[in-house]
C-alpha positions in Angstrom: -40.9 126.0 34.1 -39.6 124.7 30.7 -42.0 122.7 28.6 -41.4 119.6 26.4 -41.7 119.9 22.7 -44.8 118.2 21.3 -42.7 115.8 19.3 -39.0 114.9 19.2 -37.1 113.6 16.1 -34.9 110.6 16.1 -31.3 111.2 15.0 -30.0 109.1 12.1 -26.4 109.6 11.3 -26.4 112.9 13.2 -29.5 114.3 11.3 -32.9 114.8 12.9 -35.7 112.8 11.3 -39.2 113.9 12.3 -41.3 111.9 9.9 -42.4 108.4 10.6 -44.4 106.5 13.2 -44.3 107.8 16.8 -44.0 106.5 20.3 -46.0 108.1 23.1 -44.0 109.1 26.2 -46.1 109.2 29.3 -45.8 111.7 32.1 -45.1 109.1 34.8 -46.9 111.1 37.5 -50.2 112.0 35.6 -50.3 109.1 33.2 -50.9 111.5 30.3 -49.0 111.6 27.1 -46.2 114.1 27.8 -44.8 114.1 24.3 -44.1 111.8 21.3 -40.9 110.7 19.7 -40.2 109.4 16.2 -39.5 105.7 16.3 -37.1 103.7 14.1 -38.0 100.5 12.3 -35.5 97.8 11.3 -34.6 99.5 8.0 -33.6 102.7 9.9 -31.5 100.8 12.4 -29.8 99.0 9.5 -29.0 102.2 7.8 -27.7 103.7 11.1 -25.3 100.8 11.5 -24.1 101.2 7.9 -23.4 104.9 8.4 -21.6 104.3 11.7 -19.4 101.6 10.0 -18.6 104.0 7.2 -17.7 106.8 9.7 -15.0 104.7 11.4 -12.2 106.3 9.5 -13.3 109.8 10.0 -13.8 109.3 13.7 -10.5 107.5 14.2 -8.7 110.4 12.4 -10.1 113.1 14.8 -7.2 114.4 16.8 -7.5 114.2 20.6 -8.0 118.0 20.9 -10.9 117.8 18.4 -12.6 115.1 20.3 -12.1 117.2 23.4 -13.7 120.2 21.8 -16.8 118.2 20.9 -17.2 117.0 24.5 -16.5 120.5 25.9 -19.2 121.9 23.7 -21.6 119.4 25.1 -20.7 120.4 28.6 -21.4 124.1 28.0 -24.7 123.3 26.2 -25.9 120.9 28.9 -25.2 123.6 31.5 -27.1 126.1 29.6 -30.1 123.7 29.2 -30.0 122.2 32.7 -33.5 123.3 33.6 -35.0 121.8 30.4 -33.1 118.6 31.0 -34.2 118.3 34.6 -37.8 119.0 33.7 -37.6 116.3 30.9 -36.4 113.8 33.5 -39.2 114.7 35.9 -41.8 114.0 33.2 -40.4 111.0 31.4 -39.0 109.2 34.4 -41.1 110.5 37.3 -37.9 111.5 39.0 -38.3 113.9 41.8 -37.1 117.3 40.7 -34.2 117.5 43.2 -32.8 114.1 42.0 -33.4 115.2 38.4 -31.2 118.3 38.9 -28.6 116.0 40.5 -28.6 113.8 37.4 -28.1 116.7 35.1 -25.0 117.6 37.2 -23.7 114.1 36.7 -24.3 114.3 33.0 -22.1 117.4 32.9 -19.5 115.7 35.1 -19.4 112.7 32.9 -18.8 114.7 29.7 -16.3 116.9 31.4 -14.2 114.0 32.6 -14.4 112.4 29.1 -13.2 115.7 27.6 -10.1 115.5 30.0 -9.6 111.8 29.2 -9.8 112.4 25.4 -6.2 113.8 25.4 -4.8 111.1 27.8 -5.3 107.9 25.7 -1.7 106.8 25.4 0.3 103.6 25.0 3.5 102.1 26.4 7.0 101.3 25.5 7.7 97.5 25.8 11.2 96.2 26.5 11.6 93.5 23.7 15.1 92.3 24.3 14.2 89.6 26.7 16.5 87.1 25.0 19.2 87.0 22.3 16.8 86.4 19.5 15.1 89.8 20.2 18.3 91.7 20.2 17.8 95.0 18.3 14.0 95.1 18.7 12.0 97.9 20.3 8.2 97.8 20.9 5.5 100.3 21.6 1.7 100.3 21.7 -1.0 102.8 20.8 -4.7 102.4 21.7 -6.9 102.5 18.6 -10.7 102.8 18.4 -12.4 99.4 18.4 -14.9 100.5 15.7 -18.7 101.0 15.5 -20.4 100.4 18.8 -24.0 99.6 19.8 -25.4 101.0 23.0 -28.6 100.1 24.7 -29.5 102.2 27.8 -32.1 101.8 30.6 -34.9 104.0 31.9 -33.7 104.8 35.4 -30.9 107.3 34.6 -31.9 108.5 31.1 -29.2 111.1 30.9 -26.2 109.8 32.9 -26.3 106.2 31.8 -26.5 107.4 28.2 -23.6 109.7 29.0 -21.5 106.8 30.3 -21.7 105.2 26.8 -21.7 108.2 24.5 -19.0 110.4 26.2 -16.2 107.7 26.2 -17.1 106.7 22.7 -16.4 110.2 21.5 -13.3 110.4 23.6 -12.1 107.1 22.1 -13.1 107.9 18.5 -15.8 105.4 18.1 -19.0 105.9 16.0 -22.1 104.5 17.6 -25.8 103.7 17.4 -27.7 104.2 20.6 -31.2 102.9 21.5 -32.6 104.7 24.6 -35.2 103.1 26.8 -38.7 103.3 25.4 -40.0 104.7 28.7 -37.5 107.5 28.7 -36.1 108.5 25.3 -36.2 112.3 25.6 -33.0 113.0 27.5 -31.0 110.9 24.9 -32.6 112.8 22.0 -31.6 116.1 23.7 -28.1 114.8 24.0 -28.2 114.0 20.3 -29.5 117.4 19.4 -26.5 118.9 21.2 -24.0 116.5 19.5 -25.5 117.5 16.1 -24.3 121.1 16.8 -20.7 119.9 16.7 -18.3 118.8 14.0 -18.7 115.1 14.7 -18.1 113.4 11.3 -21.1 112.8 9.2 -22.9 109.5 10.0 -20.9 108.9 13.2 -23.8 108.8 15.6 -27.4 107.8 15.7 -29.9 107.9 18.6 -32.9 105.8 17.8 -36.0 105.0 19.8 -36.8 101.7 18.2 -39.1 98.7 18.1 -37.8 95.6 19.9 -37.4 93.8 16.5 -35.4 96.7 15.1 -33.2 97.1 18.1 -32.3 93.4 17.9 -30.0 94.3 15.0 -27.8 96.1 17.5 -27.2 92.7 19.2 -26.8 90.4 16.3 -25.2 92.6 13.5 -21.6 91.5 12.8 -20.6 94.9 11.5 -20.7 96.2 15.1 -17.5 95.7 17.1 -18.9 96.3 20.6 -22.3 96.0 22.4 -22.7 97.9 25.7 -26.0 97.1 27.4 -27.3 98.4 30.8 -30.5 96.7 32.0 -31.9 93.5 33.4 -29.8 90.3 33.9 -32.2 88.1 31.9 -32.1 90.4 28.9 -28.3 91.1 29.1 -27.1 87.5 29.3 -29.5 86.6 26.5 -27.9 89.3 24.4 -24.5 88.0 25.1 -25.3 84.6 23.8 -26.5 86.1 20.5 -23.9 88.8 20.0 -21.5 86.7 18.0 -17.9 87.9 17.8 -18.4 91.4 19.1 -17.1 92.5 22.5 -19.9 92.7 25.1 -20.1 94.9 28.1 -23.0 94.3 30.6 -24.0 96.5 33.5 -26.9 94.6 35.0 -28.7 94.2 38.3 -28.0 94.0 42.0 -29.5 93.7 45.4 -27.0 95.7 47.3 -26.3 95.1 51.0 -24.9 97.4 53.7 -23.3 96.2 57.0 -23.6 98.4 60.1 -21.2 97.0 62.7 -21.4 97.6 66.4 -18.5 100.1 66.5 -20.6 102.5 64.4 -22.9 103.2 67.4 -21.5 106.7 67.8 -22.2 107.5 64.2 -25.7 106.0 63.8 -27.3 109.3 62.6 -24.8 109.6 59.8 -25.3 105.9 58.8 -29.1 106.4 58.9 -28.8 109.5 56.7 -26.7 107.6 54.1 -28.8 104.4 54.2 -32.2 106.2 53.9 -30.9 108.1 50.9 -29.3 105.0 49.4 -32.5 102.9 49.7 -35.2 105.4 48.7 -33.8 108.0 46.4 -34.9 107.4 42.8 -37.7 105.4 44.3 -35.3 102.6 44.7 -35.0 102.2 41.0 -31.2 101.9 41.0 -29.2 98.8 40.7 -27.1 99.9 43.7 -30.1 100.9 45.8 -29.8 99.7 49.3 -31.9 96.5 49.5 -30.5 94.6 52.4 -29.4 96.2 55.7 -27.4 94.0 58.1 -27.0 95.6 61.6 -25.1 94.2 64.6 -27.5 92.9 67.2 -25.9 95.1 69.8 -27.3 98.2 68.2 -30.1 96.6 66.1 -33.2 97.7 68.0 -31.9 101.3 68.4 -31.1 101.4 64.6 -34.4 99.8 63.5 -36.6 102.2 65.5 -34.7 105.2 64.2 -34.8 104.0 60.6 -38.5 103.3 60.8 -39.2 106.9 62.0 -37.0 108.4 59.2 -38.6 106.3 56.5 -42.1 107.2 57.7 -41.1 110.9 57.4 -40.2 110.6 53.7 -42.5 112.6 51.4 -43.9 110.5 48.5 -45.9 112.2 45.7 -45.7 114.6 42.8 -42.1 114.6 41.5 -42.5 118.2 40.4 -42.8 119.4 44.1 -39.6 120.4 45.8 -40.3 118.5 49.0 -41.0 115.2 47.2 -38.3 112.5 47.9 -40.0 109.4 46.5 -41.8 109.6 43.2 -43.7 107.2 41.0 -42.4 103.8 39.7 -41.8 103.7 36.0 -45.0 101.7 35.4 -48.1 100.5 37.2 -47.1 96.9 36.3 -43.8 97.3 38.1 -45.4 99.0 41.0 -47.8 96.0 41.3 -44.9 93.5 41.1 -43.1 95.3 44.0 -46.1 95.3 46.3 -46.8 91.6 45.4 -43.3 90.7 46.5 -43.8 92.5 49.7 -47.1 90.7 50.4 -45.4 87.3 49.5 -42.7 88.0 52.2 -45.4 89.0 54.7 -47.3 85.8 54.1 -44.3 83.8 55.0 -43.6 85.6 58.3 -41.9 88.8 57.4 -43.0 92.0 59.4 -43.9 95.1 57.4 -42.4 97.8 59.7 -43.8 100.6 57.4 -45.2 101.0 53.9 -46.1 98.0 51.8 -48.9 99.7 49.9 -49.3 101.5 46.6 -51.6 104.0 44.9 -51.3 103.7 41.2 -47.6 104.0 40.4 -46.7 105.4 43.8 -45.3 102.7 46.2 -45.0 103.8 49.8 -41.4 103.7 51.2 -41.3 100.2 52.7 -39.2 98.5 55.4 -39.4 94.7 56.0 -37.9 92.6 58.8 -37.5 88.8 59.0 -37.7 88.1 55.2 -36.9 84.5 54.3 -33.8 84.4 52.2 -35.5 82.6 49.3 -38.2 85.2 49.0 -37.9 87.3 45.8 -37.7 90.5 48.0 -34.5 89.1 49.5 -33.0 87.0 46.7 -33.8 89.1 43.6 -33.6 92.7 42.7 -36.7 94.6 44.0 -35.9 97.8 42.0 -38.3 99.8 44.1 -38.5 101.7 47.4 -38.2 98.6 49.6 -35.4 97.7 52.1 -34.9 94.7 54.4 -33.6 94.7 57.9 -31.8 91.8 59.7 -29.5 91.5 62.7 -26.1 89.7 62.8 -23.8 88.6 65.6 -20.6 87.9 63.8 -18.9 90.1 61.1 -17.7 87.2 59.0 -21.3 85.9 59.0 -22.5 89.2 57.7 -19.9 89.1 54.9 -21.2 85.6 54.0 -24.7 86.9 53.8 -23.7 89.6 51.5 -22.0 87.0 49.2 -25.0 84.6 49.4 -26.7 85.5 46.3 -26.5 85.8 42.5 -25.5 89.5 42.4 -22.3 91.3 43.1 -22.3 95.0 42.2 -21.4 97.0 45.3 -21.6 96.7 49.1 -21.4 99.3 51.9 -19.9 99.0 55.3 -20.0 101.1 58.4 -17.2 100.3 60.7 -14.0 101.9 62.2 -12.0 98.7 62.3 -9.4 98.7 59.6 -8.9 95.0 59.8 -12.6 94.4 59.1 -12.4 96.9 56.2 -9.5 95.0 54.7 -11.2 91.6 55.2 -14.4 92.9 53.5 -12.3 94.2 50.6 -10.7 90.8 50.2 -13.7 88.6 50.8 -16.8 90.4 49.4 -17.7 89.2 45.9 -18.6 92.6 44.5 -17.3 95.2 42.1 -16.9 97.8 44.8 -16.7 98.0 48.6 -17.9 101.4 50.0 -16.8 102.2 53.5 -18.6 104.8 55.6 -21.4 105.1 53.1 -24.1 103.1 51.4 -23.4 101.0 48.3 -25.3 103.4 46.2 -22.4 105.8 46.2 -20.9 106.4 42.8 -18.6 109.1 41.3 -18.6 109.0 37.5 -14.9 108.5 36.9 -14.5 105.5 39.2 -14.6 101.9 37.9 -18.2 100.8 38.2 -19.6 97.3 37.5 -20.1 93.9 39.0 -19.5 90.3 39.1 -21.7 87.2 39.0 -25.2 88.1 37.6 -24.4 91.8 37.9 -22.5 91.9 34.6 -19.2 92.1 32.7 -16.7 95.0 32.4 -16.6 98.4 34.0 -18.0 101.8 33.3 -16.3 105.0 34.4 -14.8 107.0 31.6 -11.2 105.7 31.5 -12.4 102.1 32.0 -15.0 102.4 29.3 -12.4 103.9 27.0 -10.3 100.8 27.5 -13.2 98.6 26.4 -13.7 100.8 23.3 -10.1 100.7 22.2 -7.6 98.0 21.3 -3.8 98.0 21.7 -1.9 98.0 18.5 1.8 96.9 18.6 4.6 98.5 16.7 7.8 96.4 16.7 10.9 97.9 15.2 14.1 96.0 14.4 17.4 97.9 14.2 19.9 95.7 12.3 23.2 95.3 14.0 26.5 95.5 12.1 
């Protein structure tokens, strides 16, 4: 099994810097220090921003095939280092090894799609002669890089959610400064190490584990043209208020719901498989994790009993073991919060069908029934291995329940009725409606993001490139004789 380095450098302007204060990175299963990383102070972040701004011209002038070559190099190197990357995820995030390998695959996919999109960034020809005064004019646009970007990524997908910022930035020709989550910086630093092997222009990228005060520069500094943040709603919306003139893209939280209609009775096993995976993979630490399960009353009892049996069969434990499905929560504080929410719901009449306990950071896979809608476990984002069951009698009522909340990221539906599918697509206040699967489904080129408290803008390579570029018009007048 690969081992972590005893210490990892930060990357300032593409160069590794090992000297300086360090941050301990815990092994989330053992609680021991797994490795250390060099951490940036405010002066280092300021220098990184200066270097990124200075590199705008060199990045902009990279030809599409040159950007593609950088991304293709990353793809080949990530594939060569896939075992190392998966092991790093297992240690720093406590991610079960099977899920860690899956995230490495998604890292590769994301960079591969970005390499393809790097040569497809086009423009359009605009008919200008819409009236006599525009006679003789022609118009066309090209998409130009927006400039230096600031990226702040979360702990739950330390590789792929970094990739969803870095890969489109390279494809678009934008220099950037990235702050990875303090709990999980190793994957981002390995990505930086691979980027440093390429011909990315000098100073064009920095990857900086940083203090909170230092990272605040990424929000407030007016030299930056775009801020892309993935994390909690409270932090994200506060950043938006302080970001000034820069464009802001926010991918925030959710409490995703899935509807299982009565006509799915013949496919209950399939729905159970997808929902169990969607609720409990990644220990529920995903913003599109299945949190609320609405099942038609006609099949509710059958579905509930089968779901409880499957959840009780999930293996929770050491993420390094192949059979482990549920690993540790990112911190003991968060594990305690999750169980506290479960106990609060129970005190107000909810039934704990299974789980509801913890041992250190390991929270048992938990199913609740009859949770009051104003309880945190129902109304907020649990971000843990907890799912809630409730019956419904009317499909439109189920749609209303999905919409009754502050979040709107994705929703899942199991039904064969095309009219209900179309109604859900029209009525649900979410960024995506997933039919025949859980709301936790995501392919990395699709538009991904939410509404309401779930954020602004969309990820997915082509959609992120659109945020990182601006249309520039060329109007040409041909004098008439």
